LOLUMFI-774314 format. One record per residue (C-alpha): residue in one letter; residue number from 1; y, z, x. Coordinates in Angstrom, 2 decimals, always signed. Last residue first. Example, Ala and Ser with C-alpha at 12.3 -4.5 7.8 and 13.67 -1.06 7.14 Angstrom:
BEGIN
 type seq   north      up    east
    s   2   -1.06   +7.14  +13.67
    a   1   -4.50   +7.80  +12.30
This chain:
BEGIN
 type seq   north      up    east
    x 474 -109.61  +19.91  +84.92
    x 473 -107.93  +19.15  +88.24
    x 472 -108.69  +15.53  +89.03
    x 471 -109.18  +13.85  +85.66
    x 470 -105.70  +14.63  +84.36
    x 469 -104.08  +13.51  +87.60
    x 468 -102.41  +10.20  +86.73
    x 467 -101.45  +11.37  +83.25
    x 466  -99.67  +14.40  +84.70
    x 465  -99.50  +17.53  +82.58
    x 464  -96.88  +20.23  +82.17
    x 463  -96.82  +23.68  +80.57
    x 462 -100.46  +24.39  +81.31
    x 461 -101.01  +27.91  +82.56
    x 460 -104.61  +28.39  +83.69
    x 459 -106.94  +30.00  +81.19
    x 458 -109.06  +32.99  +82.18
    x 457 -106.20  +34.21  +84.34
    x 456 -106.89  +34.97  +88.02
    x 455 -106.23  +38.51  +89.22
    x 454 -105.96  +39.20  +92.94
    x 453 -102.24  +39.78  +92.56
    x 452 -100.07  +39.48  +95.65
    x 451  -98.96  +35.90  +95.15
    x 450  -97.23  +35.02  +98.42
    x 449  -93.45  +34.82  +98.75
    x 448  -93.06  +37.31 +101.65
    x 447  -95.78  +35.53 +103.65
    x 446  -94.03  +32.18 +103.53
    x 445  -96.76  +29.49 +103.14
    x 444  -97.95  +28.14 +106.50
    x 443 -101.71  +28.50 +105.84
    x 442 -103.96  +27.46 +108.71
    x 441 -106.44  +24.91 +107.41
    x 440 -110.14  +25.44 +108.06
    x 439 -113.12  +23.84 +109.77
    x 438 -110.99  +20.94 +110.95
    x 437 -107.77  +22.33 +112.40
    x 436 -105.52  +21.51 +109.44
    x 435 -102.06  +22.96 +109.80
    x 434 -100.87  +23.74 +106.29
    x 433  -97.62  +22.83 +104.58
    x 432  -96.06  +23.50 +101.19
    x 431  -96.50  +23.08  +97.43
    x 430  -95.26  +19.49  +97.04
    x 429  -95.52  +18.06  +93.48
    x 428  -98.14  +15.36  +92.80
    x 427  -99.86  +17.47  +90.14
    x 426 -100.35  +19.99  +92.95
    x 425  -99.47  +18.87  +96.47
    x 424 -100.34  +20.05  +99.98
    x 423  -98.48  +18.56 +102.94
    x 422 -100.72  +18.33 +106.00
    x 421  -99.81  +19.02 +109.61
    x 420 -102.59  +18.25 +112.06
    x 419 -106.24  +17.30 +111.71
    x 418 -107.13  +14.61 +109.20
    x 417 -107.85  +15.48 +105.54
    x 416 -111.27  +14.88 +104.01
    x 415 -112.85  +18.32 +103.81
    x 414 -109.72  +20.44 +103.47
    x 413 -110.70  +24.12 +103.69
    x 412 -108.39  +26.93 +102.64
    x 411 -107.10  +30.03 +104.39
    x 410 -105.37  +32.48 +102.08
    x 409 -101.62  +32.70 +101.71
    x 408 -101.89  +33.77  +98.06
    x 407 -100.05  +30.53  +97.23
    x 406 -102.74  +28.66  +99.18
    x 405 -105.53  +30.36  +97.22
    x 404 -103.71  +29.51  +93.98
    x 403 -103.46  +25.84  +94.99
    x 402 -107.09  +25.74  +96.13
    x 401 -108.25  +27.05  +92.75
    x 400 -106.08  +24.50  +90.93
    x 399 -107.50  +21.67  +93.02
    x 398 -105.53  +20.17  +95.87
    x 397 -103.75  +16.82  +96.35
    x 396 -103.48  +16.23 +100.10
    x 395 -100.50  +14.52 +101.67
    x 394 -100.36  +13.32 +105.29
    x 393  -96.76  +13.58 +106.35
    x 392  -93.74  +11.39 +107.13
    x 391  -94.26   +9.43 +103.90
    x 390  -93.25  +12.53 +101.96
    x 389  -89.62  +12.16 +103.01
    x 388  -88.18  +15.46 +101.79
    x 387  -84.65  +15.15 +100.34
    x 386  -85.60  +17.01  +97.13
    x 385  -86.38  +19.92  +99.43
    x 384  -89.36  +22.18  +98.73
    x 383  -91.48  +20.94 +101.65
    x 382  -88.42  +21.13 +103.93
    x 381  -87.77  +24.72 +102.83
    x 380  -91.36  +25.52 +103.83
    x 379  -90.30  +24.63 +107.34
    x 378  -92.04  +22.08 +109.53
    x 377  -93.58  +23.46 +112.75
    x 376  -92.67  +21.30 +115.73
    x 375  -94.94  +21.53 +118.76
    x 374  -94.15  +21.04 +122.42
    x 373  -93.03  +24.62 +122.87
    x 372  -92.48  +25.99 +119.39
    x 371  -89.61  +24.07 +117.78
    x 370  -88.92  +25.29 +114.24
    x 369  -88.47  +23.51 +110.95
    x 368  -86.27  +21.36 +108.74
    x 367  -84.09  +24.09 +107.24
    x 366  -82.13  +22.11 +104.68
    x 365  -78.51  +23.08 +103.91
    x 364  -77.78  +26.78 +104.39
    x 363  -79.84  +29.95 +104.03
    x 362  -79.22  +33.67 +104.39
    x 361  -75.63  +33.32 +105.59
    x 360  -73.79  +36.47 +106.57
    x 359  -70.21  +35.24 +106.66
    x 358  -67.66  +33.93 +109.17
    x 357  -69.43  +31.55 +111.54
    x 356  -72.05  +30.31 +109.09
    x 355  -69.35  +29.87 +106.45
    x 354  -67.28  +27.78 +108.85
    x 353  -70.38  +25.75 +109.65
    x 352  -70.94  +25.08 +105.95
    x 351  -67.29  +24.10 +105.47
    x 350  -67.43  +21.55 +108.28
    x 349  -70.87  +20.24 +107.25
    x 348  -69.92  +19.58 +103.63
    x 347  -69.57  +15.77 +103.58
    x 346  -72.07  +15.29 +106.39
    x 345  -74.86  +17.11 +104.53
    x 344  -76.32  +19.81 +106.81
    x 343  -79.77  +19.57 +108.40
    x 342  -81.22  +22.62 +110.14
    x 341  -83.43  +22.83 +113.25
    x 340  -84.60  +26.28 +114.37
    x 339  -85.03  +26.46 +118.16
    x 338  -82.61  +29.43 +118.33
    x 337  -79.94  +27.57 +116.44
    x 336  -80.05  +23.79 +116.61
    x 335  -77.91  +22.06 +113.99
    x 334  -78.38  +18.55 +112.66
    x 333  -75.77  +16.42 +110.88
    x 332  -76.78  +14.69 +107.69
    x 331  -76.06  +11.45 +105.77
    x 330  -77.78   +9.41 +108.51
    x 329  -81.13  +10.84 +107.37
    x 328  -80.92   +9.26 +103.92
    x 327  -84.44  +10.59 +103.22
    x 326  -85.78  +13.51 +105.19
    x 325  -88.43  +14.04 +107.87
    x 324  -88.38  +10.55 +109.41
    x 323  -85.31  +11.04 +111.61
    x 322  -86.45  +14.33 +113.11
    x 321  -87.60  +13.17 +116.56
    x 320  -84.61  +10.76 +116.73
    x 319  -81.82  +13.35 +116.49
    x 318  -81.25  +14.20 +120.15
    x 317  -77.60  +15.22 +119.80
    x 316  -78.15  +18.49 +117.96
    x 315  -74.93  +20.23 +116.99
    x 314  -74.91  +23.76 +118.35
    x 313  -73.56  +26.63 +116.26
    x 312  -73.15  +29.71 +118.40
    x 311  -75.68  +32.50 +117.92
    x 310  -74.39  +35.70 +119.53
    x 309  -70.72  +34.72 +119.82
    x 308  -70.12  +33.47 +116.27
    x 307  -66.63  +32.05 +116.55
    x 306  -64.58  +32.87 +113.49
    x 305  -63.39  +30.38 +110.88
    x 304  -60.08  +30.86 +109.15
    x 303  -60.12  +28.01 +106.67
    x 302  -56.61  +26.61 +106.48
    x 301  -54.15  +28.08 +104.00
    x 300  -53.42  +26.42 +100.69
    x 299  -49.85  +26.71  +99.51
    x 298  -48.94  +29.30  +96.88
    x 297  -46.49  +27.64  +94.52
    x 296  -49.16  +26.31  +92.16
    x 295  -50.30  +29.75  +91.02
    x 294  -51.67  +28.73  +87.61
    x 293  -55.35  +29.55  +88.07
    x 292  -57.47  +28.53  +85.09
    x 291  -59.67  +30.83  +83.02
    x 290  -63.01  +30.29  +81.28
    x 289  -64.70  +32.91  +79.10
    x 288  -68.38  +33.72  +78.59
    x 287  -70.13  +36.65  +76.87
    x 286  -73.90  +36.92  +76.70
    x 285  -76.53  +38.81  +74.70
    x 284  -80.03  +37.36  +74.87
    x 283  -81.33  +34.15  +73.38
    x 282  -81.99  +32.25  +70.18
    x 281  -78.52  +32.51  +68.68
    x 280  -77.15  +34.41  +65.68
    x 279  -79.16  +37.63  +65.45
    x 278  -79.31  +37.83  +69.25
    x 277  -75.50  +37.53  +69.62
    x 276  -74.07  +35.05  +72.09
    x 275  -70.33  +35.65  +72.33
    x 274  -67.75  +33.11  +73.45
    x 273  -64.28  +33.63  +74.91
    x 272  -60.66  +33.76  +73.82
    x 271  -58.53  +36.57  +75.17
    x 270  -55.17  +35.69  +73.60
    x 269  -56.77  +34.41  +70.37
    x 268  -58.71  +37.68  +69.96
    x 267  -61.40  +36.94  +67.36
    x 266  -63.75  +35.92  +70.14
    x 265  -65.84  +32.85  +69.40
    x 264  -69.38  +33.32  +68.00
    x 263  -72.04  +30.85  +69.15
    x 262  -73.98  +29.69  +66.10
    x 261  -75.21  +26.51  +67.85
    x 260  -74.66  +24.69  +64.55
    x 259  -70.90  +24.71  +65.13
    x 258  -71.16  +22.61  +68.33
    x 257  -69.09  +23.85  +71.23
    x 256  -65.82  +22.69  +72.78
    x 255  -64.45  +24.83  +75.59
    x 254  -60.89  +26.12  +75.61
    x 253  -59.25  +27.38  +78.77
    x 252  -57.49  +30.74  +79.15
    x 251  -54.53  +30.60  +81.51
    x 250  -54.44  +32.96  +84.48
    x 249  -51.41  +34.73  +85.90
    x 248  -53.49  +37.31  +87.74
    x 247  -52.18  +40.42  +85.99
    x 246  -51.60  +39.42  +82.37
    x 245  -54.15  +36.60  +82.03
    x 244  -56.73  +38.44  +84.10
    x 243  -56.19  +41.63  +82.06
    x 242  -56.61  +39.65  +78.80
    x 241  -59.96  +38.41  +80.06
    x 240  -60.85  +41.96  +81.09
    x 239  -60.04  +43.28  +77.63
    x 238  -61.99  +40.46  +75.98
    x 237  -65.21  +41.20  +77.89
    x 236  -65.92  +44.45  +79.72
    x 235  -63.86  +46.64  +77.42
    x 234  -64.64  +44.52  +74.33
    x 233  -68.31  +45.41  +74.22
    x 232  -71.20  +42.94  +73.93
    x 231  -72.91  +42.73  +77.33
    x 230  -74.56  +40.14  +79.54
    x 229  -71.31  +39.32  +81.30
    x 228  -69.46  +36.11  +82.11
    x 227  -66.25  +34.92  +83.73
    x 226  -65.89  +31.25  +84.63
    x 225  -62.97  +30.74  +87.01
    x 224  -61.31  +27.33  +87.17
    x 223  -59.03  +25.86  +89.83
    x 222  -55.45  +24.74  +89.21
    x 221  -54.32  +26.56  +92.33
    x 220  -57.47  +26.90  +94.43
    x 219  -59.65  +29.99  +94.01
    x 218  -60.22  +32.13  +97.12
    x 217  -57.26  +34.37  +96.19
    x 216  -59.06  +35.40  +92.94
    x 215  -62.14  +36.83  +94.71
    x 214  -60.92  +40.35  +95.43
    x 213  -59.01  +40.78  +92.16
    x 212  -61.99  +39.60  +90.12
    x 211  -64.31  +42.05  +91.88
    x 210  -61.89  +44.94  +91.32
    x 209  -61.52  +43.98  +87.66
    x 208  -65.30  +44.01  +87.28
    x 207  -65.48  +47.47  +88.85
    x 206  -63.03  +48.79  +86.26
    x 205  -65.02  +47.31  +83.37
    x 204  -68.26  +48.70  +84.81
    x 203  -66.81  +52.23  +85.04
    x 202  -65.53  +52.07  +81.46
    x 201  -68.95  +50.93  +80.21
    x 200  -70.65  +53.62  +82.28
    x 199  -68.47  +56.28  +80.66
    x 198  -69.35  +55.01  +77.19
    x 197  -73.04  +55.40  +78.14
    x 196  -75.93  +53.07  +78.92
    x 195  -78.31  +54.04  +81.72
    x 194  -81.36  +54.65  +79.49
    x 193  -80.81  +51.49  +77.46
    x 192  -80.42  +49.31  +80.56
    x 191  -83.53  +50.97  +82.02
    x 190  -85.53  +49.86  +78.97
    x 189  -84.89  +46.24  +79.91
    x 188  -85.87  +43.28  +77.73
    x 187  -84.68  +44.39  +74.29
    x 186  -81.58  +46.06  +75.75
    x 185  -80.55  +43.06  +77.88
    x 184  -77.34  +42.22  +76.02
    x 183  -76.12  +45.78  +76.48
    x 182  -76.28  +45.34  +80.26
    x 181  -73.50  +47.72  +81.32
    x 180  -72.14  +45.03  +83.64
    x 179  -72.41  +43.37  +87.03
    x 178  -70.17  +40.31  +86.71
    x 177  -71.32  +36.74  +86.34
    x 176  -68.26  +35.61  +88.27
    x 175  -68.46  +31.82  +88.54
    x 174  -65.85  +30.21  +90.75
    x 173  -64.66  +26.60  +90.67
    x 172  -62.29  +24.64  +92.91
    x 171  -63.08  +26.91  +95.85
    x 170  -61.36  +27.06  +99.24
    x 169  -58.00  +28.47  +98.21
    x 168  -58.19  +31.31 +100.72
    x 167  -61.40  +31.31 +102.77
    x 166  -61.36  +34.40 +105.01
    x 165  -60.69  +36.42 +101.83
    x 164  -64.34  +35.67 +101.04
    x 163  -65.30  +38.99 +102.62
    x 162  -63.57  +40.82  +99.74
    x 161  -66.31  +39.72  +97.31
    x 160  -68.92  +41.53  +99.43
    x 159  -71.36  +39.40 +101.37
    x 158  -74.93  +38.12 +101.44
    x 157  -74.67  +34.34 +101.50
    x 156  -76.75  +31.44 +100.16
    x 155  -75.51  +27.91 +100.85
    x 154  -76.27  +24.81  +98.80
    x 153  -75.73  +21.06  +99.07
    x 152  -79.34  +20.36 +100.17
    x 151  -80.90  +20.88  +96.70
    x 150  -84.48  +22.16  +96.82
    x 149  -84.86  +24.29  +93.70
    x 148  -87.48  +26.19  +95.69
    x 147  -84.93  +27.04  +98.37
    x 146  -82.39  +28.08  +95.74
    x 145  -84.79  +30.53  +94.09
    x 144  -86.02  +31.90  +97.43
    x 143  -82.43  +32.39  +98.61
    x 142  -81.64  +34.33  +95.44
    x 141  -84.68  +36.56  +95.98
    x 140  -83.47  +37.20  +99.54
    x 139  -79.99  +38.02  +98.22
    x 138  -81.56  +40.50  +95.78
    x 137  -83.16  +42.37  +98.67
    x 136  -79.92  +42.30 +100.68
    x 135  -77.51  +43.43  +97.95
    x 134  -74.17  +41.55  +98.14
    x 133  -75.30  +38.34  +96.46
    x 132  -73.63  +34.98  +96.99
    x 131  -74.32  +31.40  +96.00
    x 130  -72.11  +28.76  +97.65
    x 129  -72.44  +25.43  +95.86
    x 128  -71.07  +22.13  +97.17
    x 127  -70.40  +19.10  +94.95
    x 126  -71.33  +15.53  +95.90
    x 125  -72.78  +14.64  +92.51
    x 124  -70.90  +16.35  +89.69
    x 123  -71.98  +19.93  +88.91
    x 122  -74.49  +20.32  +86.06
    x 121  -77.87  +20.76  +87.74
    x 120  -76.50  +22.69  +90.71
    x 119  -74.62  +24.96  +88.31
    x 118  -77.70  +25.68  +86.22
    x 117  -79.62  +26.38  +89.43
    x 116  -76.92  +28.89  +90.35
    x 115  -76.98  +30.42  +86.85
    x 114  -80.64  +31.26  +87.23
    x 113  -80.34  +32.55  +90.79
    x 112  -81.66  +36.13  +90.98
    x 111  -79.01  +36.84  +92.08
    x 110  -75.63  +35.06  +91.83
    x 109  -72.79  +37.54  +91.83
    x 108  -70.20  +35.20  +93.41
    x 107  -71.35  +31.74  +92.36
    x 106  -68.78  +29.81  +94.40
    x 105  -68.11  +26.11  +93.80
    x 104  -66.63  +23.40  +96.01
    x 103  -66.02  +20.50  +93.68
    x 102  -67.04  +16.90  +92.99
    x 101  -65.19  +15.39  +89.99
    x 100  -65.67  +15.80  +86.21
    x  99  -65.63  +19.55  +85.63
    x  98  -64.62  +20.91  +82.21
    x  97  -67.25  +19.83  +79.67
    x  96  -70.21  +19.51  +82.04
    x  95  -69.34  +22.85  +83.63
    x  94  -69.17  +24.68  +80.32
    x  93  -72.48  +23.17  +79.15
    x  92  -74.29  +24.28  +82.32
    x  91  -72.86  +27.79  +81.97
    x  90  -74.50  +27.84  +78.52
    x  89  -77.82  +28.17  +80.35
    x  88  -77.20  +31.93  +80.30
    x  87  -78.04  +31.97  +76.59
    x  86  -81.54  +30.57  +77.23
    x  85  -82.85  +33.18  +79.69
    x  84  -84.27  +31.37  +82.69
    x  83  -87.78  +30.78  +84.04
    x  82  -87.26  +28.03  +86.60
    x  81  -88.91  +24.62  +86.73
    x  80  -90.37  +22.22  +89.28
    x  79  -89.59  +24.75  +92.00
    x  78  -93.01  +24.45  +93.63
    x  77  -93.78  +28.09  +92.82
    x  76  -93.38  +27.34  +89.11
    x  75  -95.45  +24.16  +89.52
    x  74  -98.31  +26.25  +90.95
    x  73  -98.63  +28.19  +87.67
    x  72 -100.34  +31.52  +88.33
    x  71  -97.20  +33.65  +88.53
    x  70  -95.93  +31.95  +85.37
    x  69  -98.68  +33.67  +83.38
    x  68  -97.68  +32.14  +80.04
    x  67  -95.03  +33.57  +77.70
    x  66  -95.43  +32.13  +74.23
    x  65  -93.90  +29.40  +72.08
    x  64  -91.80  +28.17  +74.98
    x  63  -88.11  +27.32  +74.61
    x  62  -86.67  +24.46  +76.66
    x  61  -83.61  +23.94  +78.86
    x  60  -82.93  +20.74  +80.85
    x  59  -79.94  +19.24  +79.03
    x  58  -78.67  +22.65  +77.97
    x  57  -76.55  +23.66  +74.96
    x  56  -79.30  +23.00  +72.39
    x  55  -82.18  +24.76  +74.18
    x  54  -84.83  +22.21  +73.27
    x  53  -87.99  +23.07  +71.34
    x  52  -91.18  +22.03  +73.10
    x  51  -93.85  +19.45  +72.21
    x  50  -97.09  +20.40  +73.97
    x  49  -98.53  +19.55  +77.42
    x  48  -95.04  +18.56  +78.53
    x  47  -95.07  +15.39  +80.59
    x  46  -94.54  +15.07  +84.32
    x  45  -91.88  +12.73  +85.64
    x  44  -92.12  +13.16  +89.38
    x  43  -88.96  +11.81  +91.07
    x  42  -86.63  +12.51  +88.15
    x  41  -88.35  +15.78  +87.21
    x  40  -87.84  +17.01  +90.77
    x  39  -84.11  +16.35  +90.56
    x  38  -83.79  +17.62  +86.98
    x  37  -85.42  +21.00  +87.76
    x  36  -86.67  +22.02  +84.31
    x  35  -85.11  +25.11  +82.82
    x  34  -87.39  +27.60  +81.09
    x  33  -87.31  +29.73  +77.95
    x  32  -89.08  +32.72  +76.43
    x  31  -87.54  +34.40  +73.37
    x  30  -87.14  +38.19  +73.44
    x  29  -89.40  +40.02  +71.02
    x  28  -87.51  +41.53  +68.11
    x  27  -86.10  +45.08  +68.15
    x  26  -82.59  +43.98  +69.17
    x  25  -82.63  +41.53  +66.26
    x  24  -82.76  +44.47  +63.84
    x  23  -79.65  +45.95  +65.39
    x  22  -77.75  +42.69  +64.86
    x  21  -79.07  +42.21  +61.32
    x  20  -77.97  +45.80  +60.53
    x  19  -74.50  +45.45  +62.07
    x  18  -73.69  +42.18  +60.31
    x  17  -71.53  +43.88  +57.65
    x  16  -69.15  +45.10  +60.34
    x  15  -70.16  +43.69  +63.71
    x  14  -67.27  +44.83  +65.93
    x  13  -66.46  +47.90  +63.80
    x  12  -69.96  +49.26  +64.28
    x  11  -70.22  +48.33  +67.96
    x  10  -69.22  +51.70  +69.49
    x   9  -70.97  +53.73  +66.78
    x   8  -74.26  +51.94  +67.50
    x   7  -73.80  +52.65  +71.20
    x   6  -73.09  +56.31  +70.37
    x   5  -76.38  +56.47  +68.51
    x   4  -78.27  +55.33  +71.60
    x   3  -80.77  +52.52  +70.89
    x   2  -84.31  +53.89  +70.76
    x   1  -86.47  +50.75  +70.68
């Protein structure tokens, strides 16, 4: 790795006698880690094929000894786990320590979605998460991540931070994982090394302050803002924390951590945060600070929802045909937009509709499916949802080869399944729907998510095993 000399000069005083161990760690292979989806683990308790080392600050995080071909693991596509860098899982610990009641939470710069699934795992039951990404392609990746995770209390938007001005004081918790110079990703991303410069650091720090200024009014008085970057320098970290305290009237919150985690607290008492250094912790570079809004005099304004003229929100009155699709059906309202049926949790329906009317929403609640004439085509989001009622469908456990063929969006043959809609499963975990017509099954997997590689590994990935299925898919 050719780390720029001026980067080394910039961090020399920061690391002192630990400079050489720090630089040496940047040349090591990055550790591989995953987060298990706690909701899918709860309903389908698969076992690890080998004992795994826990990520100490995460309840669902684990290190892997090597990097398997995740692309060819059906459970990865089923949302049973997510490949996430270990340091970033610290967000889960922060939330568990500081948030004890249901909240409305905004993950402002959320793609590709790792911190959003951490938030959904850690937030108290009944919370709402809005995950946002301004860049369209990245917003689609974010939506895929959240869809596979399967939690109904989630919305994915594609908006600029300033667009959230329509919702003053709406959020109790905001995560700003700010776009940064990416120093903490040097050993994983050659582009980050090539693009690094002192000028880029200054530019990133200024852009981060703009983002924070835009989103600050949407935070409730007394609400918390988690600020994070994947970089090491003071400009983008402690200096911006101090700027928030001085210019936004924020108070820095303390978070308790275990000493043996080797997380390094900032030396600046007035800009206290946490550093993850690769020679200290098993993960990539990360900085995290938590701030609380003190503006108690500014009264909350009502949500300023706009009317969406082209596609008005229509609440579906004829609910009976969809009652068996999801569990706890009475806990949802149904929307009908262009023959697409969506279920929104009752407790968050008003806010979700306001978001639909005011912002560019990529996904919201649970998309149940689409009406096509007399037929109803269930959505892939329904198959992924933790609220799916599997008893409403014929289920077919497929072989590994069939699972990969399905995920490539190839036609497969089901010899014993009845005609009609069939829910495919792998190790008892839903993969998605097919329409079985007898001699073949029409593949309903989303085309844009399909496995594009024709390669098949010599050895299938085996992170999890199921005792009930060991003899089926050897």
